[in-house]
N, C-alpha and C positions, 0 to 999 in steps of 0.2 A: 504494500500500500504506500503510495506517495503522499506528500503533504496535501496535495490538491484533493486526494481521496479521503482525507481524514474526516471524521464526523463534524457536522457544521458547528455543534456546540463547542467542540474542542478548538476549532479554528477561531471562532469568535472570542473564546476565553483568552487564547494566546495573543489575539490582536489587542486586548486591553493590557498592554505592556506595563510593567511596574516602573515606578521611579526608583532608581538605585541610589543608595547613599551609604556612608560609612560613619561610624562613631567609634572613638577610642575608649576602651574600657580597661582600666588598670594596665595601661601600656600596650594593649593589643588592639589592632583595628578590627572592628566587627562590621560585617557587611549586611545591609538591609535591602529588602524589596518592599515597596509601599504602594498601596492602592487605596482609592476612595477619598472621601471628604474628611479632612481633619476635624470638622465640626461634629462628626458622628461619633458614637461610642467606639472606643478602641478595641481591637482584637489582635493579639499577638499569636502567630503560628510558629510552633517549635518542631523541627524535623527530628527524625530518629538518628541513631548512631551511624556514622559513615555516609550520611545523606547530606542534604543542603536545602536552602530556601527554595530552589527551583522545583522541588517536589510539590510545591503548592501553586505553581504558576497557573494550572488549569482549574484550581479549586478557589483560589482567593478572589478572582473577579466576581464570582457569584456572591460571595460574602461581602464584598465591597459595595454592594447595592444598598446595604443598611449600616455598614460599619467602616471605620478607618482600619484597614488591615495592614499589619506589618509582619513580614516573615524575616527572620534573621538567620544568618549562618553562625552557629555557635563557633567559638574559637576551636581551631583544629579541623574545621569543616569548610567546604565551599570556598568562597573568596575572602573569608576572614583570615586573620593571622593565626599563628601557632604559639603555644605556651610550653614551657618546660614540663609542667604537669597540669592535669585537668581535674576538676572536681565539680560536683553538682552545685555547691554554693557559689562558685565563680560563674558557672553558666547561668544560675538564677539571677545573679547581679547583671549579667549581660542582657537577660530578658527585660529587667527593669530599665536599663539604659536604652535598649532598643525601642521600648514603648515610648519613652520620652523623646528620643531623637527622631523617631518616625512619625510623631504627631498622634500616637495612639494613647492620649493622656486622659481622655474622658471616660472614667470608670472602666479601664480596660479589662478584657477577659483574656485568658490564656488557654490555647489548645495545644496539647503536646502529644505526639505520636511515638509509641514504643519507648526508646531511651528518652525522647523528648517528654514523655509522660512523667518520668522521674524529675526532669528539669522543671516542668510545669508544677508538679506537686511540691518541689522544693521552694519554688517561687511563692506558691500559696502558703506554705508553712512559715517561711522566713520573711516574706514581704506581703502578707495577706492584707495589710492595710492599704496597699497600693493597687490591689486588683479586686474586681467585682466577682470573679469566679474563675474556676479552673476546670477544663474538660480534658480527660485522659483517654487516649485511643489505644486499646489493646495492649496495655502494659501489664505483664503478669505480676502477681502480688509478691511472690517469694523468691523468684529467680533473679539472677543478675540480668541486666539488659542483654537480650539475645544476640545483638550485633557484636557486643563486646566479648561475649564468650568465644565466638568464632575468631575474632581478631586476636584475642589473647593466645589462642591455640596456634595461630599462624603468623604471629608477629615477626616481621622481617622488613627489609628494605623494600619499598614499593617497586613493583615490576614496571619496567619501561617497555612500551609497545612501539613498534616501528611506524605505525600510521594511526591517524584518527579512526579510520574504518576498523582497524584491528582491535583497538581498545573498546570502541563502542559495541562491537560485536560480542565482547566478553562481559558486558554489563549484566549483572544479576543482583537482585535485592538480597540483603542479609536480614533475617534468614530467608531462604528461598521459598517461593510459593508457586503453585501450579499455573496460575493464570496471571499474565501481565499484558495489558492491552498494547498492541504494537505501536500505536501512535504515541501513547504516553511514554512507553519505554524509549522510543527514539528521542523524544525531547529531553527526558530526564537524563538519559545517558550522555547526550551531547553537553549537558550542563555540568556533568560530574567529572570532567577531565581537564587537564591543563598541559600545555606543551613544555617540555624540558629538553635538555641536551640529549640528543639521540632518539627523540620521539615524543611519546605522550604517556602520562601517568595519571593516577586518580588524585583528586584534590584533597581528600581527607588525610589527616595525620594518623597512621596506624598506631601511634603511641598514645592515643587519647583514651586508652582503656584504664580501668582501675576498679577497686572494690567500691560498691555503692550500697548505701543503706537500703534495705528492702522496702519496696513500695508499701507493704503492709504497715511499716512503722511510720511512713510519711503521712498516710491518709488521715490518721487520727489527729495529726498536728496541724491540719489545714486551718487557716484563719480566714477563709472565705468560702463561699458555697462551691459545690463541686458537681460534676457529672462524669459518667463513665460510658464509653462506647466500646462494645465488644464485637470483634469480627467473628462471624460464624465459624470460619475455618482458620482462626488465628491462634493465639497462644494462651487464651484464657478459657479453660474448659468450663462447661456449664456449672459444675459444682462450686467453682470459685466465685460465681456470681452471688451466691448467698453470703459468702464471706465479705465481698465488696459492699453489698447492701448493708450488712451489719456495721461495717466500718464507716460508711458514708451516711447512714441514717436514711432520710427520705430523699436523698439525691436521685436524680434521674439516672437510670441505667438502661441503655438502648443497645439492641443487637443490630448489626449490619448484615442482612441476609446475603449469603453466597460470597461474602468477602473473605479474602485471605488476610494475613497479618498486616499487609500494606494496602488498605482499601483505596487509597488514592491511585494505585496502580491497576486494580482490577474492577473496582466498583466505585469510581469517582462520583457518579451522579447520586448514588445512594448515600455516599458520605456527605455530599453537598446538602441533600435533602435533610439528613439527620442534623447536621450542624445548623442549618437555617431554622429548623423547627426548635432546636435548643435555644438559639439566639432570640427567637420570637418569644419563647417561654421565659427567658431571662431578661425581663425588661430592666433597664439601668436602675440602680439604686440611687443615683444622683442625676440631676439634670443640669 
């Protein structure tokens, strides 16, 4: 399938190109993509491990119809800088800075996917007075972030590929899933690489792994309201939902039908619908 044959909704979403910006956070440049009117309520999107803000390019324009949307590259990812060491507290402070620098300052919400769910929960636990709510997408309660488990096992110097075509052809999400829409894969893969001497390599820093506090311990510490989105074929088994509901009280818990762990790659419109419904349900606490 060529770009001209991509679904109309996808082509129109990508046509709403974000404004790119950078903000320095504790000596490290953090890259942002921004959509929508700064006068609207803020919404910060946090990618998973080894991913980047471009994973939201086809999702954010739908959310920008009602919100000021900011997607950041966490340090060690995408077009942001690298640090000697990484931790959730630093990444949470990057979320706070990204919201402010990107204009998402009106009672902002945070949505985090996978490892980004840890970051979102950490932001809600340590900076809950700055945020209106936190939504977590398919982050398991007890395990370490799944992307980091694989990187920890295979930690090494990033491989250099001889051509852009060669490295894009090797793109696969961590953890792997059965379905990835070809047009989404093509766009996300192209945004995931950078030229280096001798060819092309991945943008993420493979040294960004580390031990993380279990999500189970973060959820009770949240100082803002919360919601949880579970992918049907993701990493959160049905029995775990009862535990999540017990930890979050009366917070919304939504299942994304037919979705793998990365719903923006296989069920993006279902993810959009769920997030838009949640945003409509969560009216701002301030005006």
